[in-house]
N, C-alpha and C positions, 0 to 999 in steps of 0.2 A: 504493500500500500504506500510506503514511503516513495518507492520508485514511481508508482502510478501518478501520485500527485505532482511530484517533481517533473517527471517526463512529460505529462500532459500540459503542465504550465509552460514548459519550454516550447513544446511543439505548437501550441495554440498561439503563444506570443510571437514567435518568429514568423509563423505562417501569416497571421493577420498583418504584421508589420511589413513584410516583404512581398506578399502575394495579394492580400486583401481579403476582407471578410466575405465579400460577394462570391468568392470561389470556394468557400467552405462546403456548400452542398455537393459540389463535384468531388471534393476531397473525401467526403464521407461515403459517397458512392464507390470511389476507388478503394476505400478501406474494406468495404464489403466484398468487392470483386477479388481483391488480393487475399482476403482471409479464407475464402472457400477452398481453394486448392491446398492451403496449409492445413486446414482441418481435415481434409480428406487424407492427406499424407500422414497426419498424426494418427488417424484412426487405423492406419495400416501397421504402425510400429508400436502403438501404446502397449500392447500385450507381449511384445517380443523382448522388451528390455525392462530392467528394474526402473521403477518410476523415479526414485531419488536420483539415479544416474542420468535418466533421460532429462529430468529437470535441470540437473547440473550442466549437461551438455548444452541445453537451450540457453542457460545463463551465460556460459562461456561465449556462445555465439552472439548473445546480446551485448556483451562487452566489446566484441570486435565491431559490431554494427555501430555502437555508440561512439567509439573512437574514430571509426571511419567517417561517420557523419560529421563529427567535430572537425576533422581535417578538411572535409569537403566544403563545409559551410564557412570555414575560416578563410578560404580563398576569395579574393575580391570578385572573381569572375563566376562565382557560384550562380547557376541558372535557377529560375523559379521552380523548376521541377525537383530540385534538391530539397526544397521546403515541403513539397508534396510528399516526397519520400520520407522525410523526417516525421511528418504528421501521421502518415500511414504506419510507420514503424512503431511510434510510441503508443498509438491507440490500439494497434493489433497486439502488441506485447502486453498492454494493460488487460485486454480481454482474455488473451491466451493464457497468461500467467495466472490470473485470479479466478477465471471461470472455467478453465479446462485443466491446466497442469496441477494447480494447488488442490482442487477438490479430488482429482484422481489420486494424488499423493495421500490424502487423508484416508481414502478407502483402504489403503495398504496398512494403515496403523490403527484404525478405529473399527470396531464392530459397529453395527447399526445402533445398538444400545449405548455404546460408549460415545458415539458421535452425537446422539441426542442429548446425552448428559453433558457433553463438553461444548455443544454448539453455542451457548451464551458466552462462554469464555473466549471462543474463537472469534465471535462477533465483537467482543470487547477489545481483543487484540487488534483486529482489523480497524476498528474505530480509533484506537490509539495510534496505529500506524498512519492513518489519515491525518490525525492531529500533528504528529511528529513531522510528516512530510510537508504539511502546510507551513509549520513553523520554520523548518529548514529552508524552504523555498523563500519565505519572506526575509530570513536573515541573510542567506547567501546572495539574494538579489541586491543587497545593499553594497556588496563588495565585488561582485563578479558581473560581467556582462551576461546577458541572457544566453548568448551562444556558448560562452565558457562554462555555463552551468552544466552542460553536457558531460564535462569531465567528472562531475560528482556521481553520475549514473554508474560508471564501472565500480566505484567504491561500494555503492549499495549492492550491486550484483556480487561482488567478492564476499561481502558479509553474508549474503544469502547462501553462497556456496559453502562457506565455513559452517553455517548452521546445518546444511544438508549433510555434510561430512560427519558432524557431531550426531545428527539424528541417526544415520546409518550405523554408527559405532555404539550407540547407547540404547537403541530401541529395537524391538523385534517386530517384524512385519506380521500382519494378521491375515494376509491373503489366503494362505493355505487353510488356516482354520476356518475362515469365512466360507471358502468353497465347500469344505466338508460339511459344515453346518447347513449351508444352503441346500446341498444335495439331500441330506437327511430330512430337512424340513419339507422339501418337495416330495420325497418318497412318502412321508407320513401323510401329507395332504392328499396325495393320490389314493392312498389306502382308505382314508376316511371319507373321500368324496362321495362314493355311492350311498353310504349311510346318510350323509347330509341331504342328498337329493330326495331320499325316501322320506326323511323326517320333515323337510322344509321345501316341498315342491313349489309353493308360492314364491319363496325367496329366489329360487332358481329362475322362475318365470320372470320376475321383476328385474333380476340381474341381466338376463338375456335380452329383455326388452330395452333396458338402458344401453347395453352394449350396441345393439342394432341401431338405436336412435343416434348414438354418437357417430358411428362409422357412416351412416347414411347422411 
């Protein structure tokens, strides 16, 4: 969340200053178009690699992108499409990290019951990250140019990588246990299903009607 606030503040500020707010709708359309292939690619590899390692590789790639964009935008001849690329990169990373990679990481370490129990604390931590990110952005903007704030992003990514390494070394993943429990629960449900149909035929009829209503 610290990265999200800092990165989006940088991307929005530079884009509006050098390209113009009237081009924001086009930029957001491009964000969607560029995001779809990335999500398709991620769906093909998410189950092939350890999620902490996968997130770590993505963060390393994000460091390279952040430094590359800083070098590109530092040039006086930087074209307007460089600012498009910056805005697309920061918004995609915000969505990809927080709504895809991070939740998939949680499923490896929390059972469903544990996640429900810890969800308020996760939300509090995210809110705290937003608060810290906003405060850092306000303070750093007093001493650094907006373009140079990009150099702070790799620092945030490195801290996240250190946290992931500590997570892998100190916590045990729950994926295998979850898969076994899910298989047992499904088997038990299938065994008891015929009895439930006989005891509650009206409930089955209502459920089937609701399902057909939704898909139609």
